[in-house]
MDAnalysis code that builds the backbone (N, CA, C; Angstrom):
import MDAnalysis as mda
import numpy as np

u = mda.Universe.empty(216, n_residues=72, atom_resindex=np.repeat(np.arange(72), 3), trajectory=True)
u.add_TopologyAttr("name", ["N", "CA", "C"] * 72)
u.add_TopologyAttr("resid", np.arange(1, 73))
u.add_TopologyAttr("resname", ["UNK", "UNK", "UNK", "UNK", "UNK", "UNK", "UNK", "UNK", "UNK", "UNK", "UNK", "UNK", "UNK", "UNK", "UNK", "UNK", "UNK", "UNK", "UNK", "UNK", "UNK", "UNK", "UNK", "UNK", "UNK", "UNK", "UNK", "UNK", "UNK", "UNK", "UNK", "UNK", "UNK", "UNK", "UNK", "UNK", "UNK", "UNK", "UNK", "UNK", "UNK", "UNK", "UNK", "UNK", "UNK", "UNK", "UNK", "UNK", "UNK", "UNK", "UNK", "UNK", "UNK", "UNK", "UNK", "UNK", "UNK", "UNK", "UNK", "UNK", "UNK", "UNK", "UNK", "UNK", "UNK", "UNK", "UNK", "UNK", "UNK", "UNK", "UNK", "UNK"])
u.atoms.positions = np.array([
    [0.677, -1.043, -0.011],
    [0.116, -0.243, -0.077],
    [0.883, 1.269, -0.047],
    [0.611, 1.936, -0.975],
    [1.429, 3.375, -0.974],
    [0.761, 4.236, 0.233],
    [1.738, 5.420, 0.366],
    [1.260, 6.493, 1.282],
    [-0.163, 7.156, 0.658],
    [-0.106, 7.384, -0.410],
    [-1.459, 8.001, -1.080],
    [-2.557, 6.903, -1.113],
    [-2.406, 5.787, -1.287],
    [-3.457, 4.635, -0.895],
    [-4.232, 4.456, 0.666],
    [-2.938, 4.626, 1.613],
    [-3.082, 4.914, 2.983],
    [-3.895, 5.727, 3.253],
    [-3.706, 7.071, 2.796],
    [-4.408, 8.229, 3.246],
    [-5.942, 8.267, 2.558],
    [-5.961, 7.794, 1.390],
    [-7.426, 7.672, 0.594],
    [-8.127, 6.633, 1.768],
    [-7.592, 5.861, 2.005],
    [-8.361, 4.740, 2.831],
    [-8.583, 5.304, 4.334],
    [-7.794, 6.084, 4.930],
    [-8.239, 6.880, 6.162],
    [-9.415, 7.836, 5.880],
    [-9.419, 8.517, 4.554],
    [-10.220, 9.556, 4.702],
    [-11.853, 8.744, 4.370],
    [-11.826, 7.527, 3.808],
    [-13.036, 6.525, 3.887],
    [-13.459, 6.096, 5.307],
    [-12.376, 5.639, 5.980],
    [-12.643, 5.536, 7.549],
    [-13.590, 6.626, 8.072],
    [-12.991, 7.943, 7.912],
    [-13.774, 9.039, 8.374],
    [-15.017, 8.934, 7.925],
    [-15.254, 8.794, 6.724],
    [-16.540, 8.956, 5.867],
    [-17.429, 7.916, 6.512],
    [-16.834, 6.852, 6.815],
    [-18.029, 5.433, 7.243],
    [-18.145, 5.899, 8.874],
    [-17.267, 6.242, 9.663],
    [-17.660, 6.541, 10.990],
    [-18.468, 7.955, 11.118],
    [-18.509, 8.689, 10.281],
    [-19.594, 9.914, 10.566],
    [-21.075, 9.299, 10.369],
    [-20.853, 8.441, 9.133],
    [-22.037, 7.938, 8.778],
    [-22.686, 7.101, 10.198],
    [-21.922, 6.124, 10.401],
    [-22.004, 5.380, 11.744],
    [-22.544, 6.013, 13.112],
    [-21.901, 7.185, 13.447],
    [-22.093, 8.013, 14.308],
    [-22.564, 9.550, 14.409],
    [-23.825, 9.575, 13.877],
    [-24.422, 10.799, 13.329],
    [-24.524, 11.740, 14.694],
    [-24.511, 11.175, 15.777],
    [-24.613, 12.167, 16.964],
    [-23.459, 12.816, 17.444],
    [-22.382, 12.159, 16.649],
    [-20.747, 12.774, 17.051],
    [-20.469, 13.731, 15.915],
    [-20.151, 14.800, 16.366],
    [-19.749, 15.749, 15.345],
    [-18.684, 15.350, 14.227],
    [-18.564, 15.475, 13.147],
    [-17.512, 15.188, 12.034],
    [-15.978, 15.557, 12.312],
    [-16.075, 17.152, 13.214],
    [-14.872, 17.355, 13.330],
    [-14.091, 16.146, 14.480],
    [-15.267, 15.908, 15.637],
    [-14.436, 15.385, 16.513],
    [-14.072, 13.842, 15.834],
    [-14.763, 13.275, 14.709],
    [-14.384, 12.039, 14.361],
    [-13.103, 11.989, 13.490],
    [-13.120, 13.154, 12.883],
    [-11.992, 13.274, 12.290],
    [-10.756, 13.455, 12.991],
    [-11.052, 14.356, 13.995],
    [-9.891, 14.369, 15.004],
    [-9.212, 13.117, 15.483],
    [-10.446, 12.312, 16.213],
    [-10.134, 10.708, 16.546],
    [-9.364, 10.297, 15.717],
    [-9.793, 9.923, 14.735],
    [-9.100, 8.990, 13.172],
    [-7.639, 9.541, 13.164],
    [-7.482, 10.998, 12.967],
    [-6.254, 11.414, 12.669],
    [-5.226, 11.414, 13.788],
    [-5.819, 11.466, 15.061],
    [-4.953, 10.999, 16.109],
    [-4.556, 9.640, 16.148],
    [-5.338, 8.673, 15.754],
    [-5.069, 7.361, 16.075],
    [-4.003, 7.185, 14.884],
    [-4.124, 7.473, 13.445],
    [-3.444, 7.380, 12.558],
    [-1.965, 7.992, 12.862],
    [-2.053, 8.827, 13.690],
    [-0.452, 9.522, 13.938],
    [0.070, 8.788, 14.757],
    [-0.680, 7.840, 15.723],
    [0.013, 7.035, 16.747],
    [0.747, 5.834, 16.102],
    [0.104, 5.672, 14.844],
    [0.770, 4.495, 14.302],
    [1.812, 4.916, 13.086],
    [2.173, 6.270, 12.787],
    [3.101, 6.507, 12.052],
    [4.260, 6.100, 11.846],
    [4.989, 5.220, 12.860],
    [6.031, 4.884, 12.916],
    [6.077, 3.586, 12.602],
    [4.851, 2.755, 12.372],
    [4.780, 1.375, 12.317],
    [5.583, 1.133, 10.620],
    [6.340, -0.073, 10.768],
    [6.707, -0.491, 9.565],
    [5.982, -1.238, 8.586],
    [5.106, -2.014, 8.970],
    [4.122, -2.583, 8.209],
    [2.826, -1.668, 8.014],
    [2.697, -1.114, 6.751],
    [1.504, -0.195, 6.700],
    [0.313, -0.750, 5.955],
    [0.249, -2.060, 5.654],
    [-0.932, -2.718, 4.952],
    [-1.973, -2.536, 5.665],
    [-2.193, -2.880, 6.964],
    [-3.200, -2.864, 7.736],
    [-3.343, -1.582, 8.850],
    [-2.808, -0.576, 8.493],
    [-2.981, 0.729, 8.954],
    [-4.504, 1.179, 9.320],
    [-5.170, 1.437, 8.027],
    [-6.336, 2.101, 8.012],
    [-7.344, 1.129, 8.620],
    [-7.097, -0.489, 8.803],
    [-8.218, -1.241, 9.469],
    [-7.824, -0.915, 10.829],
    [-6.503, -0.769, 11.510],
    [-6.248, -0.511, 12.979],
    [-6.815, 0.879, 13.372],
    [-6.645, 1.888, 12.542],
    [-7.225, 2.918, 12.542],
    [-8.725, 2.984, 12.911],
    [-9.398, 2.369, 11.931],
    [-10.869, 2.218, 12.046],
    [-11.294, 1.447, 13.316],
    [-10.551, 0.469, 13.702],
    [-11.051, -0.390, 15.210],
    [-10.604, 0.255, 16.081],
    [-9.390, 1.135, 16.340],
    [-9.375, 2.123, 17.647],
    [-10.371, 3.384, 17.624],
    [-10.804, 3.736, 16.322],
    [-11.458, 5.030, 16.382],
    [-12.987, 4.632, 17.141],
    [-13.392, 3.300, 16.641],
    [-14.586, 2.727, 17.024],
    [-14.519, 2.645, 18.099],
    [-13.518, 2.117, 19.044],
    [-13.235, 1.756, 20.291],
    [-13.694, 3.209, 21.176],
    [-12.854, 4.023, 20.583],
    [-12.881, 5.360, 21.160],
    [-14.235, 6.032, 21.185],
    [-14.820, 6.004, 20.067],
    [-16.178, 6.255, 19.890],
    [-17.226, 5.774, 20.758],
    [-17.177, 4.527, 20.551],
    [-17.991, 3.532, 21.428],
    [-18.077, 3.850, 23.039],
    [-16.700, 4.119, 23.381],
    [-16.374, 4.546, 24.741],
    [-16.997, 6.001, 25.292],
    [-16.925, 6.745, 24.419],
    [-17.251, 8.214, 24.262],
    [-19.015, 8.103, 24.221],
    [-19.475, 7.437, 23.492],
    [-21.130, 6.991, 23.473],
    [-21.394, 6.380, 24.720],
    [-20.613, 5.383, 25.394],
    [-21.128, 4.953, 26.752],
    [-21.149, 6.117, 27.828],
    [-20.110, 6.549, 27.872],
    [-19.737, 7.838, 28.835],
    [-20.778, 8.763, 28.786],
    [-21.303, 9.399, 27.609],
    [-22.376, 10.175, 27.440],
    [-23.563, 9.745, 27.903],
    [-23.955, 8.348, 27.629],
    [-25.328, 7.987, 27.966],
    [-25.579, 7.722, 29.492],
    [-23.992, 7.481, 30.260],
    [-24.372, 7.163, 31.708],
    [-24.234, 8.512, 32.346],
    [-23.623, 9.770, 31.773],
    [-24.138, 11.046, 32.153],
    [-25.345, 11.600, 31.922],
    [-26.068, 11.208, 30.980],
    [-27.294, 11.763, 30.366],
    [-28.364, 11.221, 31.080],
])
């Protein structure tokens, strides 16, 4: 996977998560995804980065949704 392909896939992750979590602002989702992607910047094997980014971002968003529900 080239760097351009990886960035394209990360953009698609953002789009999917915006659709999946309509109650979360798109700015917050983009921030979460880009933060996770940045944490993986030094990884040697790049093929699975978009998948790992999506999985970690979903986990963060699910935890955020759970925290919001327990407060509200």
